[in-house]
N, C-alpha and C positions, 0 to 999 in steps of 0.2 A: 521353184521360184526363178523366173527368167529376168535377168537384168539387162538383156540386150534390147536394141531397138527392134520394133516390129518391121515387117517387110514394108508396110506403108510408110512408117517413119523413116526408114532407110531411103526410100524413094524420095521423100521430102528433102532429106539432107543432101542427097546426091544432086537432085535437080536444082535446088536453090543455090547450092555451091557453084554449079555450072554458070548460073546467072551472075553471081557475085564475082566469080573469077574474071569476068569480062571487064571489071572496073578495078584497076590496079592502084598501087600506092600513089602513083603520079596523079591519077584522076582525083583521088580524095585529098591529097596535099594541095592541089590547085584549088579545090572547092573550099578547103579550110582557109586558104589565103584570101580568096576573093569573097567568101561568104555566099556564093551563088548556090541556090537550092539544087540538089542532084536530080534534076528532072529526067535525065536519060536513064538513071538507075531506077527510079520509081516507075517510069514507063515500062522498063524491061521486066520488073517484078509484076506489074499489073498485066502485062501481055501474057505472062505465064500463068495467070489466074491465081497467084499466091495471096493477093489481098483478101480473098474470100475463103481462106483456108478453114476458118472456124464458123463460116456462115452457112445458112441452109442451102441445100442443093436446089430447092424449088426456086430460088432467086439467083442461081448461077454460082453459088459457093460450092466448096468441096465437102461441107458437112462433117468435117473432122473435129477433133477435140482440142482442148487446151494443151494436151500432151504433144500433139503434132505441131501446134503453133509454137510451143516452146522449142522444139527441135528446129523449126524454121528460124526463129529469132536468135537462137544460139549459133546457128550456122552463119547468119548475117553478121552478127557481132564478131565472129571469129574470122571474118574476111578483112580485106584492106579497109573497108568502109567503117568498121568498128561501130561506135555509137552514132555517128552521123548517119550511117546507112540504116541502122536499127530505128533511130528516131524519126527518120523520114517515112517509115512504115507503121510505127508503133500504134498510133491512134486508130488507124484503120483496122488493126487486128483486134484490139480489145474494146475500143471506144463504142462501137455500134452494138455491143452486147445487150444493153437495155432495150434497144429497138427490137432485137431478135426475141427477147423474152417477154417484153411488156407492150410492144407496139401492136397496132391493129394490123390486120391483113393488108389493108389499103396502104398503111404507112410502110410496111415492109416492102411491098411491091413498088412503092414510089421512091424509096430511098436506097435500099440495099443494092440493086443492080448497078447503080452509078458508083457506089463505093467499091464494090467488088471489081468492077472493070476499070477503075481509076479515072472515071469521068468526073467524079466529085472528090475534092480534097477537103477534109474537115479538120477542125481544131477542137480543143477540149477546154471549155470555159468554166472552171470550178474555183481554182485558187484565187484568193483576194489578198491585197497587201495588209489589211487589218485583221484578217481571220487566220491566215496561215493554215496549219493543219486542223484548226478548230472549224471544220467545214460547216457545222450547224449555225455558225455565226456569220455567214456570208450576208452582205448587205445589199447586193444587187437586187433590185425590185422588178417584178413583172406585175404590172397592175392591169386587171381585167378591164377591157373597154369594149363591150359588145361581143363581137365574134373574133376579137383579137386581144393580145396583151401589149402593153407598152413597157419596154425595158429601159431602165436607167441604172447606171452603176459602173463598176470597174472590175476587171480581172487582171491578174498578173501571172507571169511565167506561162503564157499561152503559146505553146509551140506551134509552128507552121501558120500562124495567123496572117503572115504576109502573103502566103500562097493560098490560103483556104477560101473557099466560097461558102462553106457550111460551118456551123458550130454546134457542138453538143453543150448545152448551157444549163447550169443550175442557178436558179434565181428564187428569191423568196416571194411567194404570192400571198402569204398572210404574215403580218408582223409577228415577231416572236412573242411579244407580250400578250398576244391574243391566242396563243396556242398552249396546249397542255404540256408539251415537251418540245425541246429545241429542235428535235428531228422532224417535227410536224411543220407544215406550212411552206415547205420547199418543193418546187416543181421542176421537172426536167423537160427540156425542149431540144428538138433537133430542127434547126431552121437556117435560113439564109443569113450569112454575115453581111448585112446590108450596109455597104460603105457610105451610104447617104446619112446614116445615123451612127456610124462607128468610126472611131479614130484608133489606129493601130500604131504603136510606137515600139520600135525594136529596142531590145536591151542588149547593149554591148556586154559580152561575157567572156569567160575564161577559155572555154572550149566549145566544140561542136558548132563551129561557126557556120557550117553549111546548112544547118537547120535553125531557123530563127526562133528566138524566144521574145515575148512581147508583153507590153501593157496594152490592154484593150479597154477603151472607154465607150460606153453606150449612152446615147443621148436621144431618148424617145424612139428607140428602135421598135417598129411594129412586128409582132410575131403572130401569125394566124393561129386561131384556136386549134386547128388541125395539126399543128406542129408540136403540140404538147404530147409527151409520152405518158400514157396511163392517166391515172386520176390526179387532179390538182391536189397539191399538198403532200404527195407521197414520193416525190422525186428523190429524196435522200435514201429512202429504202431501195428504190430502183438502182440508184448509183452503187449501193453496196454490192450488188450482184456482179459488178465489173471490177471491184477492187481486188478480190483474190486472184482472178486471172491476170490482172495487171502485175501484181506482185510476183507471180510465177514467171511471167514474160520478162520482167525486169531482172529477176534472178538468172534466167537463162542467158540474157544479154551480158550480165556481169561476168558470168562464167566464160562466155565466148570471148569477150575482150581480154580477160585474164589469160586464157589459154593462147590467144593471139600474141600477147606480150611475152608469155613464157616461151613459146616456140622461137620467137625472135631472139630472146636472151640465150637460149640453149644453143642456137645456131651460131651466134656470135662467140659464145664461150668455147665452142669446139674449134673455131677458126682463129681466134685472137691468140697470138703467141707473145708471151712476155717472159723474160729470163729463160728463154730456151724451151718453154713448154706451154701448151695451151692453158689458158686461165681456167678452163673447165675441169682441169685436173686437180685444181685446188679445192679442198673441202669448204673453204670459206665462200667459194662461188657455188659449189655443188649443193650444199645443204639448204641454203635459202630457196633455191630453185626447186629442189626436191620437196621441200616443205610446201611450197605453193602448189606443186602438182597434187599432193595429197589433199590439200585444202579444197582445191577446185573440184577434184573427184568427189569428195564428200558432199560438197555443196550441190553438185549435179544430182547425186542420189536423193538428196532432200527435195530438190526441185522436181524431179520425176515423181516422187511420192506425192507431193502437193498437187501436181497436175493430175495424177491418176485419181486422187481423192475427189478433186473437183469434177472430173469427168464422170465419176461414179455417183455424183450428186451427194457426196458425204460432206459434212461440215469440215472445213479445212483452214479456218482463219489462222490458228497458231502455226500450222505447217507452212502456209503460204508466207506468213511473216518471217518464220524461221528460215525458209529458203532464201527470201530476199536479204535477210540479215547476213547469213553465212556467205552467200554468193557475192554480195557487195563488198564485204570485208576481204574475202579471198581475191576478188578481182582487182581491187585497189592495191592490195599488197603485192600481187604478182606484177602489176604495172610499175610500181615503185621499184621492185627488185630488178626488173628489166632495165630500168634506167641505171641503177647502181652497177649492174653487170657490165653495161657498156662504158662505164666510167665517164670521162668527159664527153665522149661522143653521145652518151645518152641524152645530153642537153641539146644536141644538134637536131634540127628538124629532119635532116636527111635520113636519120636512122628510124624515124617514125614513132619510137617508143614514148617520146615526150608527148606526142599527140594522143596516144592511147592513155597515158596517165591522166592528162587533162580531162579526157572524156570519161574515164572510169569514175571520176568524182561525182558525175551526174547521178549515177545509180546509187552511190553511197548516201547522197543527201536526199534524193527524191525517189518515188513519190511519197515515201514515208521515211522519216529519219531513222537511223539505227536505234536511237533511244526509244522512240515511240513504238517501234517494232518489238523491242524487248518488253515494254510496258504491256503490250497486248498479250505477249506470250506469258508473262507473269500472271496476268489476270485470268486469261482463258485456259491456259494449260496447267498452271500451278495453283489456281484458285486463291490468289493473293488479292488484297483489297485494291480497287481501282485507284490509280495514283494521279489521274489527270481529269 
């Protein structure tokens, strides 16, 4: 049993790190202050071909698996950019998966090259203010009108919508009371984010200011029939194919940001001298940091296993949720401990760890809460009654 990275994965890690190293703490602190999108960084990643890491070679991608994508996103989050850097790329890595699996040859040829080469920026329109994690209850409607649909409704927490020209959109095409099950009657579209029919309002938030989060309002937005992915009414099923990869990528990012904070804390603990000795010599400093090291290592093993299972086309829902749960907990805790290790300076922006802590909370909350991840594990892995 080999626990090391493959030669390909090591190449991914080394080359992605080389790109990330060009964007230092000052770059990301400035973007956190101004809220400007990190265009230079995303352009550099696209120029290296990394946006297509898990997309088909026939369309310009690398044709690699979720395991390699996890290595990439772990490396990105373990750089100065942390979650701002990871979130600026995240949707391009996992979001197009339904297109790859369920799109037609014409759709893949029309859409994927622009995504892979960074010519198109997309956002993910699923979450709604009244539905939350109960995705089957989304109320955004797509009404068939000849060879197009007309979309009306609202989405929330739509990242990069200020920058995006495309949207992967889940909308109800059949009213729920006319379907046999709530998962029926939802359709998935990849289409232009038509600003003539869309209002985007940015949400002021706690962290990751360089990557916008938004409310998006649709008012009669036309969507061509050819922009629907797969069959009408089966969009929720198609969306499920991207959920496990997303959980794996979020887990890898959580581990990366946690290890980022842990390294900063350990460096500070070696250098900071109080009462004539480095504070890292004190067990009250050592033990929490050592505990975080162990937690992050364990979470990484779980993440690698979930990624491997997905790439082997094995069912991996509990493993993907377990990886996301363990990694998000460990990442958040490592960032908190990094602040405490720095003492009062941990509250200062110049030390960076307060930024990492703010950003670590994103993966703890989303895209699935720790509580719902545990519910899934209880139901699917332990055969306990469904609780939601």
